[in-house]
C-alpha positions as YAML, in Angstrom:
chain: A
units: angstrom
residues:
- id: 1
  name: MET
  ca: [-91.45, -32.51, 45.56]
- id: 2
  name: PHE
  ca: [-95.23, -33.10, 45.47]
- id: 3
  name: GLY
  ca: [-95.85, -29.33, 45.34]
- id: 4
  name: ARG
  ca: [-93.47, -28.95, 42.37]
- id: 5
  name: THR
  ca: [-95.21, -31.82, 40.48]
- id: 6
  name: ARG
  ca: [-98.64, -30.33, 41.19]
- id: 7
  name: SER
  ca: [-97.47, -26.89, 39.92]
- id: 8
  name: SER
  ca: [-96.15, -28.54, 36.77]
- id: 9
  name: ILE
  ca: [-99.48, -30.32, 36.16]
- id: 10
  name: ILE
  ca: [-101.43, -27.07, 36.67]
- id: 11
  name: GLY
  ca: [-99.05, -25.24, 34.34]
- id: 12
  name: LEU
  ca: [-99.43, -27.98, 31.72]
- id: 13
  name: LYS
  ca: [-103.23, -27.79, 31.98]
- id: 14
  name: ILE
  ca: [-103.18, -24.04, 31.53]
- id: 15
  name: PHE
  ca: [-100.88, -24.42, 28.53]
- id: 16
  name: VAL
  ca: [-103.15, -27.01, 26.91]
- id: 17
  name: VAL
  ca: [-106.26, -24.84, 27.47]
- id: 18
  name: LEU
  ca: [-104.50, -21.83, 25.99]
- id: 19
  name: LEU
  ca: [-103.16, -23.83, 23.07]
- id: 20
  name: THR
  ca: [-106.61, -25.29, 22.34]
- id: 21
  name: PHE
  ca: [-108.17, -21.82, 22.42]
- id: 22
  name: VAL
  ca: [-105.51, -20.36, 20.14]
- id: 23
  name: LEU
  ca: [-105.83, -23.16, 17.61]
- id: 24
  name: ASN
  ca: [-109.61, -23.24, 17.53]
- id: 25
  name: CYS
  ca: [-110.65, -19.55, 17.68]
- id: 26
  name: ASN
  ca: [-110.85, -17.28, 14.65]
- id: 27
  name: ARG
  ca: [-107.76, -15.29, 13.73]
- id: 28
  name: VAL
  ca: [-108.98, -12.06, 15.32]
- id: 29
  name: GLN
  ca: [-109.56, -13.74, 18.71]
- id: 30
  name: ARG
  ca: [-106.28, -15.62, 18.34]
- id: 31
  name: HIS
  ca: [-104.45, -12.35, 17.67]
- id: 32
  name: LYS
  ca: [-106.00, -10.78, 20.78]
- id: 33
  name: VAL
  ca: [-104.85, -13.72, 22.93]
- id: 34
  name: LEU
  ca: [-101.32, -13.63, 21.53]
- id: 35
  name: THR
  ca: [-100.99, -9.84, 21.99]
- id: 36
  name: PHE
  ca: [-102.22, -10.19, 25.54]
- id: 37
  name: PHE
  ca: [-99.51, -12.71, 26.49]
- id: 38
  name: PHE
  ca: [-96.65, -11.68, 24.19]
- id: 39
  name: ASP
  ca: [-94.99, -8.45, 23.02]
- id: 40
  name: GLY
  ca: [-93.99, -7.90, 19.41]
- id: 41
  name: VAL
  ca: [-96.92, -9.77, 17.81]
- id: 42
  name: PRO
  ca: [-97.32, -8.26, 14.34]
- id: 43
  name: PRO
  ca: [-100.65, -6.59, 13.52]
- id: 44
  name: LEU
  ca: [-103.24, -8.29, 11.39]
- id: 45
  name: ALA
  ca: [-102.72, -7.13, 7.81]
- id: 46
  name: GLY
  ca: [-105.30, -6.20, 5.22]
- id: 47
  name: GLU
  ca: [-108.21, -6.05, 7.64]
- id: 48
  name: ALA
  ca: [-110.58, -3.26, 8.57]
- id: 49
  name: ASP
  ca: [-110.94, -1.51, 11.89]
- id: 50
  name: GLU
  ca: [-111.66, -3.34, 15.17]
- id: 51
  name: GLY
  ca: [-115.44, -3.20, 14.75]
- id: 52
  name: ALA
  ca: [-115.42, -4.66, 11.28]
- id: 53
  name: LEU
  ca: [-112.92, -7.42, 12.16]
- id: 54
  name: GLY
  ca: [-115.44, -9.32, 14.25]
- id: 55
  name: GLU
  ca: [-118.21, -9.19, 11.68]
- id: 56
  name: GLU
  ca: [-119.03, -12.06, 9.36]
- id: 57
  name: GLU
  ca: [-118.77, -11.43, 5.67]
- id: 58
  name: SER
  ca: [-122.22, -10.70, 4.28]
- id: 59
  name: GLY
  ca: [-121.42, -10.17, 0.60]
- id: 60
  name: LEU
  ca: [-119.80, -7.06, -0.88]
- id: 61
  name: GLU
  ca: [-122.93, -6.17, -2.85]
- id: 62
  name: ASP
  ca: [-124.75, -5.43, 0.45]
- id: 63
  name: LEU
  ca: [-122.10, -3.03, 1.74]
- id: 64
  name: SER
  ca: [-122.24, 0.75, 1.34]
- id: 65
  name: ALA
  ca: [-119.35, 2.66, -0.18]
- id: 66
  name: ALA
  ca: [-118.54, 4.08, 3.27]
- id: 67
  name: LYS
  ca: [-118.41, 0.59, 4.72]
- id: 68
  name: LEU
  ca: [-116.14, -0.66, 1.96]
- id: 69
  name: ALA
  ca: [-113.83, 2.32, 2.47]
- id: 70
  name: GLN
  ca: [-113.71, 1.61, 6.18]
- id: 71
  name: ARG
  ca: [-112.88, -2.05, 5.57]
- id: 72
  name: ALA
  ca: [-110.04, -1.02, 3.27]
- id: 73
  name: LYS
  ca: [-108.26, 0.81, 6.12]
- id: 74
  name: PRO
  ca: [-105.42, -1.06, 7.74]
- id: 75
  name: VAL
  ca: [-105.72, -2.25, 11.35]
- id: 76
  name: TRP
  ca: [-102.53, -0.41, 12.16]
- id: 77
  name: TYR
  ca: [-100.65, 2.51, 10.62]
- id: 78
  name: VAL
  ca: [-97.01, 1.59, 11.19]
- id: 79
  name: HIS
  ca: [-94.09, 4.02, 11.42]
- id: 80
  name: GLU
  ca: [-91.50, 2.97, 8.83]
- id: 81
  name: PRO
  ca: [-88.61, 2.50, 11.31]
- id: 82
  name: TYR
  ca: [-90.82, 0.28, 13.50]
- id: 83
  name: ASN
  ca: [-89.32, -2.81, 11.89]
- id: 84
  name: ASP
  ca: [-85.75, -1.51, 12.19]
- id: 85
  name: CYS
  ca: [-85.23, -0.47, 15.81]
- id: 86
  name: GLU
  ca: [-81.64, 0.63, 15.20]
- id: 87
  name: LYS
  ca: [-82.78, 3.64, 13.20]
- id: 88
  name: CYS
  ca: [-83.96, 5.22, 16.48]
- id: 89
  name: HIS
  ca: [-82.58, 3.09, 19.33]
- id: 90
  name: THR
  ca: [-79.19, 1.81, 20.43]
- id: 91
  name: ARG
  ca: [-78.62, -1.66, 21.84]
- id: 92
  name: GLU
  ca: [-77.60, -2.33, 25.43]
- id: 93
  name: SER
  ca: [-74.36, -4.12, 26.28]
- id: 94
  name: GLY
  ca: [-76.15, -7.49, 26.09]
- id: 95
  name: GLY
  ca: [-77.20, -6.78, 22.51]
- id: 96
  name: THR
  ca: [-80.87, -6.25, 23.35]
- id: 97
  name: TYR
  ca: [-83.06, -3.14, 23.12]
- id: 98
  name: SER
  ca: [-84.14, -1.59, 26.38]
- id: 99
  name: SER
  ca: [-87.73, -0.83, 27.31]
- id: 100
  name: ARG
  ca: [-86.32, 2.47, 28.64]
- id: 101
  name: GLY
  ca: [-85.71, 3.63, 25.09]
- id: 102
  name: ASN
  ca: [-81.98, 4.32, 24.56]
- id: 103
  name: LEU
  ca: [-82.82, 6.77, 21.81]
- id: 104
  name: ARG
  ca: [-80.06, 7.80, 19.44]
- id: 105
  name: ALA
  ca: [-81.06, 11.45, 19.93]
- id: 106
  name: LEU
  ca: [-83.63, 13.47, 21.84]
- id: 107
  name: VAL
  ca: [-87.02, 14.31, 20.34]
- id: 108
  name: PRO
  ca: [-87.46, 16.34, 18.15]
- id: 109
  name: GLY
  ca: [-83.90, 16.02, 16.83]
- id: 110
  name: LEU
  ca: [-84.43, 12.28, 16.38]
- id: 111
  name: CYS
  ca: [-87.55, 12.90, 14.32]
- id: 112
  name: TYR
  ca: [-85.85, 15.54, 12.21]
- id: 113
  name: GLY
  ca: [-83.37, 12.94, 10.97]
- id: 114
  name: CYS
  ca: [-86.19, 11.92, 8.58]
- id: 115
  name: HIS
  ca: [-88.91, 14.58, 8.90]
- id: 116
  name: GLU
  ca: [-88.94, 18.32, 8.24]
- id: 117
  name: ALA
  ca: [-87.62, 20.41, 11.15]
- id: 118
  name: TYR
  ca: [-90.75, 22.43, 11.96]
- id: 119
  name: THR
  ca: [-89.03, 24.26, 14.82]
- id: 120
  name: GLU
  ca: [-86.90, 25.98, 12.17]
- id: 121
  name: ARG
  ca: [-89.85, 27.11, 10.05]
- id: 122
  name: THR
  ca: [-90.98, 30.72, 9.92]
- id: 123
  name: GLY
  ca: [-94.59, 31.85, 9.92]
- id: 124
  name: PHE
  ca: [-97.28, 30.41, 12.14]
- id: 125
  name: LEU
  ca: [-96.47, 27.24, 14.07]
- id: 126
  name: HIS
  ca: [-98.77, 24.87, 15.84]
- id: 127
  name: GLY
  ca: [-97.94, 24.87, 19.57]
- id: 128
  name: PRO
  ca: [-96.65, 21.28, 19.91]
- id: 129
  name: ALA
  ca: [-94.59, 21.61, 16.71]
- id: 130
  name: ALA
  ca: [-93.14, 24.94, 17.81]
- id: 131
  name: VAL
  ca: [-91.69, 23.37, 20.96]
- id: 132
  name: GLY
  ca: [-90.75, 20.05, 19.32]
- id: 133
  name: GLN
  ca: [-93.24, 17.93, 21.19]
- id: 134
  name: CYS
  ca: [-93.92, 15.44, 18.37]
- id: 135
  name: LEU
  ca: [-94.97, 12.70, 20.77]
- id: 136
  name: PHE
  ca: [-97.82, 14.79, 22.16]
- id: 137
  name: CYS
  ca: [-99.76, 14.07, 18.95]
- id: 138
  name: HIS
  ca: [-97.94, 11.15, 17.33]
- id: 139
  name: ASP
  ca: [-97.16, 7.59, 18.38]
- id: 140
  name: PRO
  ca: [-93.57, 6.72, 17.40]
- id: 141
  name: HIS
  ca: [-94.29, 3.08, 16.59]
- id: 142
  name: ARG
  ca: [-97.81, 2.32, 15.36]
- id: 143
  name: SER
  ca: [-101.34, 3.61, 15.71]
- id: 144
  name: ARG
  ca: [-104.87, 2.80, 14.68]
- id: 145
  name: ASN
  ca: [-105.17, 6.41, 13.55]
- id: 146
  name: GLU
  ca: [-103.91, 7.92, 10.29]
- id: 147
  name: TYR
  ca: [-100.70, 9.96, 10.56]
- id: 148
  name: LEU
  ca: [-99.83, 7.88, 13.63]
- id: 149
  name: LEU
  ca: [-101.97, 10.16, 15.80]
- id: 150
  name: THR
  ca: [-102.52, 9.09, 19.38]
- id: 151
  name: LYS
  ca: [-106.28, 9.77, 18.93]
- id: 152
  name: PRO
  ca: [-108.51, 10.19, 15.86]
- id: 153
  name: ILE
  ca: [-109.35, 13.69, 14.59]
- id: 154
  name: PRO
  ca: [-111.10, 15.66, 16.06]
- id: 155
  name: GLU
  ca: [-110.47, 13.99, 19.44]
- id: 156
  name: GLN
  ca: [-106.73, 14.68, 19.05]
- id: 157
  name: CYS
  ca: [-107.44, 18.39, 18.56]
- id: 158
  name: TYR
  ca: [-109.80, 18.44, 21.56]
- id: 159
  name: LEU
  ca: [-106.91, 17.61, 23.86]
- id: 160
  name: CYS
  ca: [-106.12, 21.33, 23.67]
- id: 161
  name: HIS
  ca: [-109.01, 22.99, 21.79]
- id: 162
  name: GLU
  ca: [-112.46, 23.20, 23.36]
- id: 163
  name: SER
  ca: [-115.00, 21.60, 21.08]
- id: 164
  name: LYS
  ca: [-117.87, 23.97, 22.01]
- id: 165
  name: GLN
  ca: [-115.63, 26.94, 21.28]
- id: 166
  name: MET
  ca: [-114.74, 25.50, 17.89]
- id: 167
  name: GLU
  ca: [-118.41, 25.10, 17.03]
- id: 168
  name: SER
  ca: [-119.07, 28.78, 17.78]
- id: 169
  name: ILE
  ca: [-116.50, 30.02, 15.20]
- id: 170
  name: ALA
  ca: [-117.77, 31.14, 11.77]
- id: 171
  name: ASN
  ca: [-117.56, 28.44, 9.08]
- id: 172
  name: HIS
  ca: [-117.35, 25.71, 11.72]
- id: 173
  name: SER
  ca: [-120.60, 23.89, 11.22]
- id: 174
  name: ALA
  ca: [-121.26, 20.57, 12.91]
- id: 175
  name: GLU
  ca: [-119.94, 18.80, 9.81]
- id: 176
  name: SER
  ca: [-116.92, 20.92, 8.98]
- id: 177
  name: TYR
  ca: [-115.37, 21.64, 12.40]
- id: 178
  name: SER
  ca: [-114.84, 17.92, 13.06]
- id: 179
  name: LYS
  ca: [-112.57, 17.60, 9.97]
- id: 180
  name: CYS
  ca: [-109.94, 20.05, 11.22]
- id: 181
  name: HIS
  ca: [-107.19, 18.94, 8.80]
- id: 182
  name: ASN
  ca: [-109.33, 19.74, 5.75]
- id: 183
  name: CYS
  ca: [-108.75, 23.46, 6.35]
- id: 184
  name: HIS
  ca: [-105.84, 23.64, 8.82]
- id: 185
  name: GLU
  ca: [-102.18, 22.62, 8.64]
- id: 186
  name: SER
  ca: [-101.12, 20.41, 11.51]
- id: 187
  name: HIS
  ca: [-97.62, 21.77, 11.94]
- id: 188
  name: ALA
  ca: [-96.92, 25.10, 10.27]
- id: 189
  name: SER
  ca: [-98.48, 27.56, 7.83]
- id: 190
  name: SER
  ca: [-97.82, 30.98, 6.31]
- id: 191
  name: GLU
  ca: [-101.50, 31.79, 6.99]
- id: 192
  name: GLU
  ca: [-103.08, 32.87, 10.26]
- id: 193
  name: SER
  ca: [-104.93, 30.17, 12.24]
- id: 194
  name: LEU
  ca: [-102.73, 27.64, 10.45]
- id: 195
  name: LEU
  ca: [-105.10, 27.72, 7.48]
- id: 196
  name: LYS
  ca: [-104.07, 25.89, 4.30]
- id: 197
  name: ARG
  ca: [-103.45, 28.11, 1.26]
- id: 198
  name: ASP
  ca: [-106.46, 26.68, -0.57]
- id: 199
  name: TRP
  ca: [-108.76, 25.76, 2.31]
- id: 200
  name: PRO
  ca: [-112.34, 24.86, 1.36]
- id: 201
  name: GLY
  ca: [-114.52, 27.95, 1.28]
- id: 202
  name: LYS
  ca: [-111.72, 30.41, 0.66]
- id: 203
  name: THR
  ca: [-113.09, 33.39, -1.28]
- id: 204
  name: ASP
  ca: [-110.00, 35.48, -2.26]
...
């Protein structure tokens, strides 16, 4: 009996400390605490990236154009069906969604319900798209990277392509080779090397 009472008191103290911290800290810290303890906490909206979130406002007149552009980026890029689980998942008998997935169809067929079926395209296909491995590059729910990529470009590309080898290719200067999607299609192209039809620097 005494042990149960003591456990209750300790639990209450922990709850009070946590509640005090959540109520008193700034919204970024509060969000971090909530996402640590609970699933399904919505992302902070209208904020910049993680680095900028912790900074104090110093006046817009003192910020560079690049800094302003960075602050305009959302914290999360969210996949449209993320707020409607039933578009991709089925419920279990108890009416809940399973952490195991319960997908309505296998990938890539599930993705092709909304997106173009790249496995049916002719021409040159990017390896992951050719075999329907959408999740190798994309997060199905949300990401801090544009296009729901699992990593920012060029890090995403370097999962398969060697960075030093890329630098050695003609027209791949230190500046240009790190912006792969400026010249290359990510999924399919009628041009060799998955080049875009009007890639920068094209001469003919």
